[in-house]
N, C-alpha and C positions, 0 to 999 in steps of 0.2 A: 825343886827342877822338875817334877814330874810336871805341873803347870804349864810348863816352857814347854816340854815336849810333847802335850797334848794339845796346846798354843798350833807351836809347829805343825803338828800334823793338821788340824782344821783346817788350817791359811795351808797350807798342801794340798790340801784333798781339795780346797773351794776353789783353788785357780788354776788344778787341773780338771776340775770337771769344768769350771767356763770356757777353759781352751777347748776342751773334748767338746762342746756343743759348739762352739765356733768352729770349729773343723770337721763336725758334722751339715751344718747347716750350710757351708762350704760349699761340700761335699756334692750335695744333690743338687744342688741348683741349675737351672737346665740353661745353657749358653742360650744368650740371646736368638743367633742363628736357626738353632735346633728347634726352639720353642716356637719361629715363626714355622720352619719348614712344619713341624706337627698341628701347627695351627692352619696350612694350607690342605694339607693333607687327609686332615680330620672329616670334612664334608663325604669327601669318596670313602673315607672308613665309615662311616655312617650308613650309608646310602649299599655298601657292600653285605650289609647284617642282613639275617635271615631271621624268621620267628623261628623258633624251635618249637614241637606239637608241645601240646600241655592240656592235659587230660584236666585238671581241676578247674580250668575257665576257660573263657569266648574266646578259642586266638588271640592270646596274651601272651608276652616274655618278655623279663626284667632283668637283665645283667648288671653286673658288674665287672668290666673288662680292661684289660690292657690294650688299646690301641695301638699299640707301637710295641711289639715286645720284647723287645731289643733293649725299650729303655722302660725300667720297672718304676721310676718314677712320677709316671704320669699312666692317670686312672680313668676310664670313663663311664657314665653310666647308662644303659641303651635298654631303653621300652619303648614299646610297640604293640597295638593291638589293631586289630579288623574284628569289630566285632558293631553292629546295628542297637544293641542292647544296651551300650551304654557309653561312656567318656570315659577315658582311661584318664584318674587325673593320680600323679606321684606326687608325694610330699618326703621329700629330705631333710634331716634334720643333720648340717654338718656345725663345727666348730669356727671359731675367727681365724684361724689359720688357713683353714681350707677355704675360708668364704674367702680371701685374701688373693689366697692361690687358684683361681677357678679363671680357668681360661678363655671359656666363652664355652657355646651352648646350639645345639644344631636344630632343629623343629619347631615346634610350637612358638606362637610368640608367648609375651609377658598374661601371665590366669589375670583375671580383674583383681585380686589380692596380691599383685607383683612379684609372682612366683615365674620362675622360668620353668 
């Protein structure tokens, strides 16, 4: 009897977890019209960003931001510099899920290594 209870609990847990995962993914999906609006508005958001003062380097700023604070499902990495002494190269490591969900970028073209 105990084995049947344990097996039933295991099956119930796995089914519940699978459904929770599907529900979570569905709740985080951004509607197509909303996503289109974000893509359209993103360049304007980028243009409105200003560099914060920095004591540690020559006029540079890198931030993780919510470009549309009312919707926390989307984030942006903003980076800029104004220095003749160097060129800013920013390397980001993201997992495959984030890469699949990459909407786009605004700024410099691809580097020689194929990065944005």
